[in-house]
C-alpha positions in Angstrom: 0.3 0.2 0.0 1.5 3.3 -1.3 0.3 6.2 1.6 0.9 10.0 0.5 4.0 11.2 2.0 4.5 14.4 3.1 6.9 16.8 1.4 8.8 17.0 4.9 9.7 13.0 4.7 10.2 12.8 1.0 14.2 13.1 1.7 13.7 10.2 4.3 11.8 8.0 1.6 14.7 8.9 -1.0 17.5 8.0 1.4 15.8 4.6 2.0 15.1 4.0 -1.4 19.2 4.8 -2.3 19.9 2.5 0.4 17.9 -0.4 -0.1 17.1 -0.4 -3.7 15.8 -4.1 -3.5 13.3 -3.2 -1.0 13.0 -3.6 2.9 11.8 -7.0 3.7 11.4 -7.8 7.2 14.5 -9.2 8.5 16.1 -5.6 7.4 12.9 -3.2 8.4 13.3 -3.3 12.0 17.0 -2.6 12.1 16.2 0.3 9.9 13.7 1.7 11.8 15.8 1.3 14.8 18.4 3.2 13.2 15.6 6.0 12.5 13.7 5.8 15.6 15.4 8.7 17.6 15.2 11.2 14.7 11.7 11.0 13.6 8.3 10.6 15.5 6.5 7.1 16.0 3.7 8.6 13.4 6.2 9.8 10.7 8.5 7.0 10.8 5.4 4.7 10.2 4.5 6.7 7.5 7.6 5.9 6.0 7.8 2.4 6.8 4.1 2.0 5.5 5.4 3.8 2.2 8.5 2.1 1.3 7.5 -1.3 3.0 4.0 -1.6 1.4 2.6 -2.1 4.9 -0.6 -1.0 6.3 -0.2 2.0 8.3 -1.3 0.1 12.0 1.1 -2.9 10.8 3.7 -0.2 10.2 3.2 1.6 13.4 3.3 -1.8 15.6 6.6 -2.5 13.4 8.0 1.0 14.7 7.1 -0.2 18.4 8.8 -3.4 17.9 12.0 -1.5 16.5 12.2 0.6 19.4 12.7 -2.4 21.5 15.8 -3.5 19.9 19.2 -2.9 21.4 21.3 -0.4 19.2 24.3 -2.6 20.0 23.0 -5.6 18.0 25.4 -6.5 14.6 21.8 -6.3 12.5 21.3 -2.7 13.7 24.7 -1.6 13.1 25.1 -2.5 9.9 21.5 -1.1 8.7 23.4 2.1 10.2 26.7 1.9 8.4 24.5 1.1 5.0 22.6 4.3 5.6 25.8 6.5 6.4 27.4 4.8 3.2 24.3 6.2 1.0 23.7 9.8 2.6 22.4 9.4 6.3 24.5 12.1 7.4 23.5 14.5 4.8 19.7 13.4 5.7 20.3 14.0 9.1 21.6 17.7 9.0 18.4 18.4 7.2 15.9 16.7 9.6 
């Protein structure tokens, strides 16, 4: 399901599409959401997740809550953070 994304979140969607052109499967989605969790509100993160992963908004919000519980030291989260950094995370962070 493709939801309408506000212009304020377009750069987030573009960064994720650049970082994961193959899409965000569930095993990758949670670590990515955990990396972004401290930078976006739950609602905005759920909107982005719904859009890029094709999830219903309520399911996306539950994924955000699930991701928030993950340990940031988990190697999957560290790998997601590195992949995002390699594709513009720092520039994105400066703009949000």
